[in-house]
C-alpha positions as CSV (number, residue, x, y, z in Angstrom):
1,X,47.9,22.8,-7.5
2,X,46.1,19.9,-9.3
3,X,47.7,17.4,-7.0
4,X,46.6,19.3,-4.0
5,X,43.0,19.6,-5.3
6,X,43.0,15.9,-6.1
7,X,44.1,15.1,-2.5
8,X,41.4,17.3,-1.1
9,X,38.7,15.6,-3.3
10,X,40.1,12.2,-2.2
11,X,39.9,13.1,1.5
12,X,36.4,14.5,1.1
13,X,35.4,11.4,-0.7
14,X,36.6,9.2,2.2
15,X,34.8,11.4,4.7
16,X,31.6,11.3,2.7
17,X,31.8,7.5,2.4
18,X,32.3,7.0,6.1
19,X,29.4,9.4,7.0
20,X,27.2,7.9,4.4
21,X,27.7,4.4,5.8
22,X,26.9,5.5,9.3
23,X,23.8,7.4,8.2
24,X,22.7,4.5,6.1
25,X,22.8,2.3,9.2
26,X,21.0,5.0,11.2
27,X,18.3,5.3,8.5
28,X,17.8,1.5,8.6
29,X,17.6,1.5,12.4
30,X,15.2,4.4,12.7
31,X,13.1,2.9,9.9
32,X,12.9,-0.4,11.8
33,X,12.0,1.5,15.0
34,X,9.3,3.6,13.3
35,X,7.7,0.4,11.9
36,X,7.9,-1.6,15.2
37,X,6.7,1.3,17.4
38,X,4.2,2.6,14.8
39,X,5.8,6.0,14.6
40,X,4.3,8.1,11.8
41,X,6.5,10.8,10.3
42,X,9.5,9.8,12.6
43,X,11.7,12.9,12.4
44,X,15.0,11.1,12.9
45,X,14.2,8.7,10.2
46,X,13.0,11.4,7.8
47,X,16.0,13.7,8.1
48,X,18.5,10.8,8.2
49,X,17.0,9.7,4.9
50,X,17.3,13.2,3.4
51,X,20.9,13.5,4.5
52,X,21.7,10.1,3.0
53,X,20.2,11.2,-0.3
54,X,22.3,14.5,-0.3
55,X,25.5,12.7,0.5
56,X,24.8,10.0,-2.1
57,X,24.5,12.7,-4.7
58,X,27.7,14.4,-3.5
59,X,29.4,11.0,-3.7
60,X,28.3,10.5,-7.2
61,X,29.4,14.0,-8.2
62,X,32.9,13.4,-6.8
63,X,33.2,10.0,-8.5
64,X,31.3,10.9,-11.6
65,X,34.3,10.4,-13.9
66,X,35.2,7.0,-12.4
67,X,31.6,5.8,-12.5
68,X,31.3,6.7,-16.2
69,X,34.7,5.1,-17.0
70,X,33.7,2.0,-15.1
71,X,30.4,1.8,-16.9
72,X,32.1,2.1,-20.2
73,X,34.7,-0.5,-19.3
74,X,32.0,-2.9,-18.0
75,X,29.8,-2.5,-21.0
76,X,32.7,-2.8,-23.4
77,X,34.6,-6.0,-24.3
78,X,37.9,-5.2,-22.7
79,X,40.1,-7.9,-21.2
80,X,40.6,-7.9,-17.4
81,X,43.1,-5.4,-16.2
82,X,46.0,-6.4,-14.0
83,X,46.8,-4.4,-10.9
84,X,49.6,-1.9,-11.6
85,X,52.6,-2.5,-9.4
86,X,54.3,0.8,-8.3
87,X,58.0,0.4,-8.3
88,X,60.0,2.3,-5.7
89,X,61.9,5.4,-7.0
90,X,65.5,5.0,-7.9
91,X,68.2,6.0,-5.4
92,X,69.2,9.0,-7.5
93,X,65.7,10.4,-7.4
94,X,65.6,10.0,-3.7
95,X,68.9,11.8,-3.3
96,X,67.6,14.6,-5.5
97,X,64.5,15.1,-3.5
98,X,66.5,15.2,-0.3
99,X,68.8,17.8,-1.8
100,X,65.8,20.0,-2.7
101,X,64.4,19.7,0.8
102,X,61.4,17.9,-0.4
103,X,59.9,15.0,1.7
104,X,60.8,11.5,0.9
105,X,58.0,8.9,1.4
106,X,58.6,5.2,1.9
107,X,58.4,3.2,-1.3
108,X,55.4,1.2,0.1
109,X,53.8,0.1,3.3
110,X,55.1,-3.4,2.6
111,X,58.7,-2.3,3.6
112,X,57.3,-1.3,7.1
113,X,55.4,-4.5,7.3
114,X,58.5,-6.6,6.6
115,X,60.4,-5.0,9.5
116,X,57.3,-5.3,11.8
117,X,54.5,-7.5,10.4
118,X,52.1,-6.8,13.2
119,X,52.7,-3.1,13.1
120,X,52.3,-3.1,9.3
121,X,49.0,-4.9,9.5
122,X,47.7,-2.5,12.1
123,X,48.8,0.6,10.1
124,X,47.2,-0.8,6.9
125,X,44.0,-1.6,8.8
126,X,43.7,1.9,10.3
127,X,44.7,3.8,7.2
128,X,42.4,1.9,4.9
129,X,38.8,3.0,4.2
130,X,37.5,-0.2,5.6
131,X,39.5,0.2,8.8
132,X,38.4,3.8,9.3
133,X,34.7,2.9,8.7
134,X,35.0,-0.1,11.0
135,X,36.5,2.0,13.8
136,X,33.8,4.7,13.4
137,X,31.0,2.1,13.4
138,X,32.5,0.3,16.4
139,X,32.6,3.6,18.4
140,X,29.1,4.5,17.4
141,X,27.9,1.0,18.3
142,X,29.6,1.2,21.7
143,X,27.8,4.5,22.4
144,X,24.4,3.2,21.4
145,X,24.8,0.0,23.3
146,X,26.1,1.9,26.3
147,X,23.0,4.1,26.4
148,X,20.5,1.6,25.3
149,X,21.5,-1.4,27.5
150,X,21.9,0.6,30.7
151,X,19.6,-0.5,33.5
152,X,16.3,1.3,34.0
153,X,15.8,3.8,36.8
154,X,15.8,2.4,40.3
155,X,12.3,2.2,41.8
156,X,11.8,2.7,45.6
157,X,10.5,-0.2,47.7
158,X,6.8,-0.5,47.8
159,X,6.2,1.6,44.6
160,X,2.9,1.2,42.7
161,X,3.0,-1.7,40.3
162,X,1.7,0.6,37.6
163,X,4.8,2.7,37.9
164,X,6.9,-0.4,37.5
165,X,5.0,-1.3,34.3
166,X,5.2,2.3,33.0
167,X,9.0,2.4,33.4
168,X,9.4,-1.1,32.0
169,X,7.3,-0.5,28.9
170,X,9.1,2.7,27.8
171,X,10.7,2.4,24.3
172,X,14.4,1.6,24.4
173,X,17.1,-0.3,22.6
174,X,16.2,-3.3,24.7
175,X,12.6,-3.2,23.5
176,X,13.8,-2.9,19.9
177,X,16.1,-5.9,20.3
178,X,13.3,-7.7,22.1
179,X,11.3,-7.8,18.9
180,X,13.3,-10.9,17.8
181,X,11.5,-12.8,20.6
182,X,8.4,-14.8,19.8
183,X,5.4,-12.7,20.8
184,X,2.9,-15.0,19.2
185,X,0.9,-14.8,16.0
186,X,-1.8,-12.3,15.0
187,X,-5.2,-13.6,16.0
188,X,-8.5,-13.0,14.1
189,X,-9.6,-9.4,13.9
190,X,-13.2,-10.2,14.6
191,X,-14.7,-12.3,17.5
192,X,-18.0,-13.9,16.6
193,X,-20.3,-16.5,18.3
194,X,-21.4,-18.8,15.6
195,X,-23.9,-20.6,17.8
196,X,-25.6,-17.4,19.1
197,X,-28.9,-16.0,17.9
198,X,-28.2,-13.0,15.7
199,X,-30.3,-9.8,15.9
200,X,-29.8,-7.4,12.9
201,X,-29.5,-3.7,13.9
202,X,-31.2,-1.0,11.8
203,X,-29.0,1.3,9.7
204,X,-27.7,4.3,11.6
205,X,-26.9,6.5,8.6
206,X,-30.0,8.7,8.6
207,X,-29.5,10.2,12.1
208,X,-28.5,13.8,12.6
209,X,-28.1,14.9,16.2
210,X,-26.2,17.7,18.0
211,X,-23.2,19.4,16.5
212,X,-19.9,18.0,17.8
213,X,-19.2,21.2,19.7
214,X,-22.5,21.1,21.4
215,X,-22.2,17.4,22.3
216,X,-18.7,18.1,23.8
217,X,-20.1,21.1,25.7
218,X,-23.1,19.2,27.2
219,X,-21.3,15.9,27.9
220,X,-21.5,15.0,31.6
221,X,-21.5,11.7,33.6
222,X,-25.2,10.9,34.2
223,X,-26.3,8.4,36.8
224,X,-30.1,9.3,37.0
225,X,-32.3,7.7,34.3
226,X,-36.0,8.1,33.4
227,X,-36.8,4.4,33.0
228,X,-38.2,4.9,29.5
229,X,-37.2,2.1,27.1
230,X,-34.4,2.7,24.5
231,X,-35.4,2.0,20.9
232,X,-33.5,-0.5,18.8
233,X,-32.7,2.4,16.4
234,X,-31.1,4.4,19.2
235,X,-29.0,1.3,20.3
236,X,-27.9,0.8,16.7
237,X,-26.7,4.4,16.4
238,X,-25.0,4.2,19.8
239,X,-23.0,1.1,18.8
240,X,-22.2,2.4,15.4
241,X,-20.8,5.7,16.6
242,X,-19.0,4.0,19.5
243,X,-16.9,1.6,17.4
244,X,-18.7,0.6,14.3
245,X,-17.1,0.2,10.8
246,X,-17.6,3.4,8.9
247,X,-15.0,3.4,6.1
248,X,-12.7,1.2,4.0
249,X,-9.2,2.1,2.8
250,X,-6.7,-0.1,0.9
251,X,-8.7,-3.2,1.8
252,X,-8.8,-2.4,5.5
253,X,-12.2,-1.8,7.2
254,X,-11.8,1.2,9.5
255,X,-13.9,2.1,12.6
256,X,-15.2,5.2,14.3
257,X,-12.4,5.2,17.0
258,X,-8.6,5.3,16.4
259,X,-6.7,2.1,17.0
260,X,-3.0,1.3,17.2
261,X,-2.1,-0.3,13.9
262,X,-5.8,-0.6,13.1
263,X,-5.8,-3.8,15.2
264,X,-8.9,-3.1,17.3
265,X,-8.4,-5.1,20.4
266,X,-11.6,-4.0,22.1
267,X,-14.7,-6.2,22.1
268,X,-18.1,-4.7,23.2
269,X,-20.6,-6.7,25.3
270,X,-24.0,-5.4,26.4
271,X,-25.9,-6.1,29.6
272,X,-29.4,-5.1,28.4
273,X,-32.1,-4.2,30.8
274,X,-34.7,-2.2,28.9
275,X,-34.5,-1.9,25.1
276,X,-37.4,-2.3,22.7
277,X,-37.5,-5.6,20.7
278,X,-34.7,-7.1,22.8
279,X,-34.9,-9.6,25.6
280,X,-33.0,-8.7,28.8
281,X,-29.7,-10.5,28.9
282,X,-26.1,-10.5,27.8
283,X,-25.2,-9.7,24.2
284,X,-22.1,-9.3,22.1
285,X,-21.7,-6.7,19.4
286,X,-20.5,-8.4,16.2
287,X,-19.0,-5.3,14.5
288,X,-18.2,-6.9,11.2
289,X,-21.9,-7.3,10.3
290,X,-23.4,-4.8,12.7
291,X,-25.5,-7.3,14.5
292,X,-26.1,-8.3,18.1
293,X,-25.4,-11.9,19.3
294,X,-27.6,-13.1,22.2
295,X,-25.3,-15.0,24.6
296,X,-27.6,-15.5,27.5
297,X,-31.2,-14.3,28.2
298,X,-32.3,-13.3,31.6
299,X,-32.5,-10.4,34.2
300,X,-28.9,-9.4,35.0
301,X,-29.7,-6.2,36.9
302,X,-28.8,-7.5,40.3
303,X,-25.7,-9.3,39.1
304,X,-24.2,-6.2,37.3
305,X,-24.9,-4.1,40.4
306,X,-23.0,-6.5,42.6
307,X,-20.1,-6.9,40.2
308,X,-20.0,-3.1,40.0
309,X,-19.4,-2.7,43.7
310,X,-23.1,-2.0,44.5
311,X,-23.4,1.1,42.3
312,X,-27.2,1.1,41.8
313,X,-27.4,3.1,38.7
314,X,-25.8,0.2,36.7
315,X,-29.1,-1.6,37.3
316,X,-31.3,1.4,36.5
317,X,-29.8,2.3,33.1
318,X,-31.2,0.9,29.9
319,X,-28.1,-1.1,29.4
320,X,-24.4,-1.4,30.5
321,X,-21.6,-1.6,27.9
322,X,-18.7,-3.8,29.0
323,X,-15.4,-3.4,27.0
324,X,-13.0,-6.3,27.0
325,X,-9.5,-6.3,25.5
326,X,-8.1,-9.2,23.5
327,X,-4.5,-8.5,24.2
328,X,-2.9,-10.7,21.6
329,X,-4.3,-8.5,18.8
330,X,-1.8,-6.0,20.0
331,X,0.9,-8.1,21.6
332,X,2.2,-9.7,18.4
333,X,3.2,-6.3,17.1
334,X,3.6,-3.9,20.1
335,X,5.0,-6.3,22.7
336,X,5.3,-4.8,26.1
337,X,3.3,-1.7,25.2
338,X,0.2,-3.8,24.6
339,X,-1.6,-2.9,27.8
340,X,-1.0,0.8,27.3
341,X,-2.5,0.8,23.9
342,X,-5.5,-1.4,25.0
343,X,-6.4,1.1,27.7
344,X,-5.9,4.1,25.4
345,X,-8.3,2.6,22.9
346,X,-10.9,1.8,25.5
347,X,-10.8,5.5,26.4
348,X,-11.4,6.5,22.8
349,X,-14.5,4.3,22.6
350,X,-15.7,5.5,26.0
351,X,-15.6,9.1,24.9
352,X,-17.5,8.1,21.7
353,X,-20.2,6.6,24.0
354,X,-20.5,9.8,25.9
355,X,-20.8,12.0,22.8
356,X,-23.2,9.7,20.9
357,X,-25.5,9.3,24.0
358,X,-25.5,13.1,24.6
359,X,-26.2,13.8,20.9
360,X,-29.3,11.5,21.1
361,X,-30.6,13.1,24.4
362,X,-29.4,10.2,26.6
363,X,-26.9,10.0,29.4
364,X,-23.8,7.9,30.1
365,X,-21.5,7.2,33.0
366,X,-18.1,5.4,32.9
367,X,-17.2,2.9,35.6
368,X,-13.6,1.7,36.3
369,X,-14.2,0.1,39.7
370,X,-15.7,-3.3,39.4
371,X,-14.9,-6.9,40.4
372,X,-12.8,-8.0,37.5
373,X,-13.1,-11.8,38.1
374,X,-16.8,-11.7,38.5
375,X,-17.4,-9.6,35.4
376,X,-15.0,-11.9,33.4
377,X,-17.0,-14.9,34.7
378,X,-20.3,-13.3,33.7
379,X,-18.9,-12.7,30.1
380,X,-17.2,-16.2,30.1
381,X,-13.8,-14.8,29.2
382,X,-10.6,-16.0,30.9
383,X,-9.4,-12.7,32.2
384,X,-5.9,-13.2,30.8
385,X,-6.1,-13.5,27.0
386,X,-9.3,-11.5,27.1
387,X,-10.3,-9.4,30.1
388,X,-12.9,-6.7,31.0
389,X,-11.3,-3.3,31.4
390,X,-14.1,-0.8,31.3
391,X,-17.9,-0.4,31.8
392,X,-20.3,2.4,30.9
393,X,-24.0,2.7,31.7
394,X,-26.3,4.3,29.1
395,X,-29.9,5.3,29.7
396,X,-32.7,7.7,28.7
397,X,-33.0,10.8,30.8
């Protein structure tokens, strides 16, 4: 009975060891994926880790006696032990077992290996713990590679290029393996024009507008404006609640809109028409210090209307916000999903513009149709490393 129990514990130990190794590899893989793809509370990684912990405790329980004995031996001053050689049973013992109808096992696997060396090596490899685990991992790896490396879905001729990008940028094993490629270095988190005139903005902290629910309920796209000038205080609040720095955590300065990995790829430019204490012209919002940087003074009403496909309200608003994306701020970490995340973040900021403007009694209207190259030229950005992706007019109503 004791021998049978020992065999069962031995077999269970082998099984736990194999499963533990597979799950450890799975935990490492899912941990890497959760880090590279910025997955919070990744369920596969979490439960794989829990299962590894349970199996590890079970493994320690089954081998507790051996572990204690090994620790005592290792901590003691015992001479090295020699491997015990098991001699084959004498012929009389073999005959006695046969007479009793009990099975007779070969003296060792080496006798089989001597008659057939190749067969012996194969049997030893498959029957050993290392061989079993290797076979299991090889099978699992084949399944993963077979599913992960299969080609993407076939796209019909003439399909929208956006559909092609959407399919191409889906997470897969290929994208995980692609992280070994060089996607460039992380650029600076802030863009600033050292040569530009800086205009400090008033503190926005003392403002109390509509309740969030009321602002959401009243929010609409507004294209008719009163022509009254916007105050510098109102502009300060608008920029602060759109994407200003409002907190600090663990040494990282956080902003009013969510961002993938807190990398903040969006830059905010302003085409100012009518704001108190500001010359008409092109400005950049330097978020780190909450100041405006004057890039070029002058009347840009006609130019922004032409670049906006002759939508006249862009010249009638108090100002037009232009969002650009610096793609490398995301690309070094998120690779092919960069463009997705940049557009998502622009949407977050755009909704903040709507809500902040509505709360202050102003109106806003988002514009996605504009002449990209002309807007990029007006901002003096190259359109590749940094490009305009969104415009919003804001004005008094």
